[in-house]
N, C-alpha and C positions, 0 to 999 in steps of 0.2 A: 348432442350425442349424450347419452344417459352415463351415471357414473356405475351404475350396477352392471355387473358382468351377467352374461345370458347364459352361459355354460353350454352354448352350441344348441337349446332347445327353446320352444316358447311356452310360455306358460297355456295351460288347457281354456278352451274359449269359455267365456261365462254364458251359462246358458239359464236365464232368467227364471223361464219356467221352472226349473229344477231346482234353482236355488230359493224358488218360494216355497217349495214344498218343504226344503229344510229349514227355511225361517219359519214357517208354520210352526213346525215340529217343535223348534227351539223356544219359541214364544209360549207355547202350550206348557212347555216344560217349566216355564218361569212362573206359572200359574194363570196366564190369560185365556180368556176365553174367545175363540174365534167366531165372528158374527159377519157374514157376508167378505167384504174385502177389507177387512180389518179385524183388530181383536180389543176385547174390552176388560176392564177390572171392575169388579161390583157395579157394573150395569155403566159405566162410564168409558167412553171411548178414548183407548189409550196411542193405537197403531193403526196405520191406514197402508194401503199398497196397490200398485197397480204395475203391472209390465209396459213398458213403452220401447218396442223394439227389441234391441240387445241389452236393454237395463233393466233394472227395476227402481222405481220410482216411491219411496217409503217416507210417510210421514210420522213423527213423533210428538204427542203434546208435550207442552212445557211443564205443565201442573195440571192434573186432572181435574176438571169443572165439569158441573151439569149444563152451563152455558157458555157460550162464546169463549171456548179454548182456543188458546194460541199455540200454533204449530211450528215446529222446525222439519222441512223437508231436505232431503237428500236422494241423490241419485246413486245408486251402487252400479259399479260396472265389473267389478270383479271380487272374488272371494275375500280377498283382505277389506275392501269397503265393506261388505257385508259381515265380516268379524267384528270390525271396530264397530259400527253401527249396533250390531247385538250388545256388545260391550257396555255402550253408553245406554241402552233401553235397561240393561240390568244396575247399571248405576241410578239412574231415575227411580225404578222400582225401589230398590233399598233406600233412598233417600226420603221418598213418599212414606214408605212404611214407618220410617224413624220418624218422621213428622206428624204421621198420626198417632203414635203412640204417646 
């Protein structure tokens, strides 16, 4: 049993298609360019996504590279997962910008 109170209502159902639209908008605001099923920064693939049933599967590159990039994959099942993942994207982008300077 969960330790969190439910206050008598359920969280809204996660709609991955609608969530993907919001995610794309947020990624564009971070300066990424949408290309097909992902986003790029300066011609390098940074993020990839796909809808898988009631979830959104996302991949984030560990470090931008032109060849053989390593990826971290995550399945987003709710809005909290999505916010947490987007915060990680922001952290990595900032770290990469500092490393480039």
